[in-house]
C-alpha positions in Angstrom: 36.1 -25.8 7.0 32.9 -23.4 8.4 30.3 -24.1 10.4 31.3 -26.8 11.8 31.1 -25.3 15.4 27.3 -25.6 16.0 26.1 -24.1 19.5 29.5 -23.3 21.0 28.6 -19.8 20.7 26.4 -18.3 23.6 23.1 -17.5 21.8 20.7 -14.3 23.3 17.3 -16.0 25.2 15.7 -12.6 23.4 16.0 -14.0 20.1 15.6 -17.5 21.0 11.8 -16.3 22.9 11.0 -14.2 20.1 12.1 -17.4 17.4 9.8 -19.7 19.0 7.3 -16.8 19.5 6.7 -16.7 15.4 7.0 -19.8 15.1 4.2 -20.9 17.5 1.7 -17.5 16.4 -0.7 -19.4 14.5 -1.7 -21.1 18.0 -2.5 -18.2 20.2 -4.2 -15.9 17.6 -7.5 -14.7 18.1 -10.3 -12.7 16.6 -10.5 -8.8 17.7 -12.4 -6.2 16.4 -8.6 -5.3 15.8 -7.7 -8.4 14.0 -10.8 -8.4 11.6 -10.6 -4.9 10.8 -6.8 -5.4 9.8 -7.5 -7.9 8.3 -10.2 -6.5 6.2 -8.7 -3.7 5.8 -5.6 -5.2 4.0 -7.3 -7.6 2.6 -10.6 -6.1 0.3 -10.6 -2.2 1.5 -6.1 -1.4 0.2 -7.1 -3.8 -3.3 -10.2 -2.2 -3.5 -8.9 1.5 -3.7 -5.9 0.5 -5.9 -8.2 -0.9 -8.6 -10.8 1.5 -8.6 -7.6 4.0 -9.1 -6.5 1.7 -12.0 -10.1 1.1 -13.4 -10.3 5.0 -13.5 -6.6 6.1 -14.8 -6.3 3.0 -17.0 -5.2 4.6 -20.6 -5.4 7.7 -19.8 -1.4 8.2 -20.0 0.7 7.3 -22.4 4.5 7.6 -22.2 5.4 5.9 -25.1 7.5 7.9 -28.8 6.1 11.4 -26.6 8.5 14.2 -27.6 9.3 17.2 -25.4 6.2 19.8 -25.9 3.4 16.7 -26.7 0.7 16.5 -24.4 1.0 12.9 -22.2 -2.1 12.7 -21.0 -4.6 11.1 -23.8 -8.1 12.8 -22.7 
């Protein structure tokens, strides 16, 4: 069966270091102007923009039951 030779292959030290870094990232996180802006952009700005676009175009197009030559926009 496969999987009985744990640790026999050589592991890449760079991958081990990267894995440890991502595992312990919360220990070394620091709020800076850049991280605050990125967090604001992804948590508030992007959803607000998508919500605004969705609200303004809600019901504007109807793709069901249209035939060739019919208008897609409702208003």
